[in-house]
C-alpha positions in Angstrom: 96.3 105.3 84.1 94.9 102.2 82.1 97.7 99.8 82.3 96.0 96.4 83.0 96.7 93.9 79.7 93.7 92.1 81.2 89.9 91.8 81.5 90.0 90.7 84.9 91.9 91.4 88.1 92.0 91.2 91.7 89.8 92.5 94.2 89.7 92.0 97.8 90.5 88.2 96.7 88.4 88.1 93.8 88.5 88.7 90.0 86.7 91.3 88.7 86.3 93.7 85.7 89.4 95.7 86.0 86.8 98.5 85.7 85.4 98.0 88.5 89.4 98.4 89.8 89.6 101.0 87.8 87.2 102.4 89.9 88.6 102.2 93.4 91.9 103.5 92.0 90.9 106.4 90.3 89.1 107.3 93.2 91.6 106.9 96.2 94.8 108.8 96.1 97.4 107.1 99.1 97.8 104.2 98.1 100.8 101.9 98.1 101.6 99.5 95.5 104.1 97.0 94.1 105.7 96.2 90.7 106.9 92.4 90.8 108.0 91.0 87.7 107.3 87.1 86.4 110.0 85.5 84.6 109.3 81.7 83.7 106.0 82.3 85.5 107.7 82.6 88.7 107.9 86.2 90.9 111.1 87.8 90.8 112.8 88.7 94.4 109.3 88.2 96.1 110.5 88.1 99.5 112.3 91.9 98.6 109.3 93.1 97.1 106.7 92.1 100.1 108.9 93.4 102.3 109.0 96.7 101.3 105.4 96.6 100.4 105.2 96.0 104.3 107.2 98.7 105.0 105.4 101.5 103.1 101.9 100.0 104.1 104.0 101.3 108.4 105.1 104.4 106.5 101.6 105.5 105.9 100.5 105.0 109.4 98.4 101.3 108.6 98.9 98.1 110.5 98.7 95.7 108.0 100.7 93.3 107.2 101.0 90.9 104.0 102.9 87.2 104.0 104.4 86.1 101.7 102.3 83.3 101.0 99.2 85.4 100.7 101.2 87.7 98.1 102.5 84.6 95.5 98.6 82.9 96.2 97.1 85.9 94.2 100.3 86.1 91.5 100.2 82.0 90.8 95.9 82.6 90.2 96.5 85.2 87.9 99.7 83.7 86.3 97.6 80.5 85.6 94.3 82.0 84.7 96.3 84.0 81.8 98.7 81.3 81.1 101.4 84.1 81.5 105.4 83.4 81.1 107.1 87.0 81.3 104.9 90.2 82.5 104.6 92.5 85.4 102.2 92.6 88.4 100.9 95.0 90.3 99.7 94.7 94.1 98.3 98.0 95.2 97.3 98.0 99.1 94.7 101.1 100.7 92.6 101.6 103.7 89.7 103.7 104.2 86.3 102.5 106.0 87.9 98.8 104.9 91.1 97.5 103.2 91.2 97.2 99.4 93.8 94.5 97.8 94.4 94.5 94.3 96.7 92.8 92.0 96.3 92.9 88.0 98.8 92.5 85.1 100.5 95.5 83.3 101.3 96.8 80.3 105.4 95.8 80.6 108.0 96.8 78.3 111.8 95.3 79.2 114.6 97.0 77.4 116.9 95.0 74.7 120.3 93.6 75.0 120.9 96.4 72.3 119.4 99.0 74.5 121.4 98.0 77.4 124.4 98.5 75.4 123.4 102.2 73.9 121.7 102.8 77.4 119.5 105.3 78.6 119.2 109.0 77.9 117.7 111.4 81.0 116.7 114.6 82.0 116.7 116.5 85.0 114.0 117.8 86.7 113.3 119.5 89.7 110.8 117.1 92.0 110.9 114.7 94.9 108.6 112.2 96.3 106.7 113.6 99.5 107.8 110.0 101.5 110.5 108.8 99.8 110.7 105.5 101.4 107.0 104.7 100.6 106.1 103.7 97.0 102.9 105.6 96.5 100.6 106.1 93.6 100.7 109.5 92.0 99.1 109.3 88.4 98.9 113.5 88.2 103.0 112.9 88.2 103.3 110.0 86.9 101.3 112.3 83.2 103.5 114.7 83.6 106.9 112.8 83.8 105.7 111.1 80.5 104.7 114.3 79.3 107.4 115.4 79.9 110.0 112.5 78.4 108.1 112.5 75.2 108.4 116.2 74.5 112.4 115.5 75.4 112.7 112.6 73.5 114.5 111.0 76.6 113.9 107.4 78.4 113.9 108.6 82.4 114.5 111.7 84.5 116.5 112.1 87.4 115.0 114.3 90.1 117.1 116.6 92.0 115.8 118.4 94.8 114.7 122.7 95.1 118.8 122.4 97.2 120.5 120.6 94.0 120.6 117.2 95.3 120.8 114.4 92.6 118.1 111.9 94.3 116.5 109.0 91.9 114.2 108.1 88.6 111.1 108.6 88.2 110.5 104.9 87.8 114.2 104.4 89.0 117.1 104.7 91.2 120.5 106.5 90.4 123.7 105.0 90.9 126.7 106.9 90.3 130.4 105.7 89.4 133.8 107.8 90.1 137.3 105.5 89.8 136.4 102.2 91.6 133.6 103.8 94.3 129.5 103.6 93.4 127.7 106.3 94.9 123.9 107.0 95.4 121.6 108.9 97.4 121.5 108.3 100.6 118.5 105.9 101.9 116.9 108.1 103.4 116.1 111.1 100.4 114.7 108.2 98.2 112.5 104.7 97.3 114.9 101.8 98.4 114.2 99.6 95.3 114.1 96.5 95.3 117.1 96.4 92.2 119.0 99.7 94.5 118.8 96.8 97.1 119.9 94.0 95.4 122.9 95.7 93.2 124.0 97.2 97.1 124.2 93.3 98.0 126.4 92.5 94.9 128.8 96.0 96.0 129.4 94.6 99.3 130.0 91.0 98.2 132.5 91.6 94.9 133.9 94.6 97.5 133.3 97.3 95.1 133.2 100.6 97.5 130.2 102.3 98.1 129.4 106.0 99.1 125.7 106.4 100.5 126.0 110.4 100.3 124.1 113.8 98.7 125.1 114.3 95.5 124.6 117.7 94.1 124.0 118.7 90.4 127.3 120.7 90.3 129.3 117.1 90.6 127.6 115.9 87.4 131.1 116.3 85.1 133.2 114.9 87.8 131.5 111.1 87.1 133.1 108.3 85.5 129.8 106.6 84.4 126.0 106.2 85.5 123.7 103.5 86.0 120.1 102.6 86.6 118.0 100.1 88.5 114.4 99.2 88.0 112.1 96.0 88.2 111.5 96.3 84.4 114.9 97.6 83.0 117.3 95.6 85.9 120.9 97.3 85.3 120.5 100.0 82.6 123.8 102.3 82.1 122.9 106.0 81.0 124.4 107.3 78.0 123.4 111.4 78.8 122.3 113.4 81.3 120.6 116.6 79.3 123.6 117.3 77.0 126.5 115.6 78.8 127.3 112.5 77.8 128.5 109.3 79.2 130.0 106.3 78.4 128.5 103.8 80.9 128.0 100.9 78.8 132.1 100.3 78.7 133.0 101.3 82.3 133.9 97.8 83.9 132.6 98.8 87.2 129.1 99.3 85.1 129.8 96.1 83.3 130.5 94.1 86.5 127.3 95.2 88.6 125.1 94.2 85.4 126.6 90.9 84.9 126.5 89.7 88.4 122.6 91.4 88.5 121.7 88.9 85.6 123.4 85.9 87.8 121.2 87.2 91.2 118.0 86.9 88.9 119.1 83.5 87.5 119.8 82.3 90.9 116.5 83.6 92.2 113.8 81.8 89.3 115.9 78.4 89.8 115.4 78.6 93.6 111.8 79.5 92.7 111.7 76.7 89.8 113.2 73.9 92.0 
């Protein structure tokens, strides 16, 4: 998947042509990665992203541990090299006879304020990650999802297990609201997203009740609202799931979480700029 926006990226500590990097990416199936957002030339929630990448590496049976400074230095060189103010950077790692560390600037698109007010339209598909807690590149599945979204005219899909359990989005985590309670799938069944973690922290700090439990497809009509979280979309209300309509952007719980997440982002960048 040719998602780079620049001619060069990092491969094992050196800036090389992206064609060299894509040759590596195309030939390797079991590769963990993180997508880190750059705002005002600084990586957002860097510690959380590096922690999750290290957990993903451990889950596929490897011993490599990245230090925050190691990732931060690569990001700084790319940001300075291409004078980037806001964009996403993909960090990838795999090991066969030797380890390979990759970092490059990806095509990045951030929803407008109007889109956040409108919300996402979503569709359900029966799919689930092989190793839910590890962020592993799967280009074949990504191509399939993109095809489905295009044909359905949807913004994102929601994975449902063969047993009818609601899991997560293809690029996102999914939350539902019932009354004053936020509900989401159990940790062991989904990718433990950085934005997801921040939202759960916000709920704890704001004393918003959270249930991490199995959510079934037949429960969908009982929820008051839904929202998705992700590196590029932040907290995104869901306005439809298939034919079911929701008014999530007007839900007071969703509005509160969106407001507090925006505050957390600004705080993290402000600290890194100081």
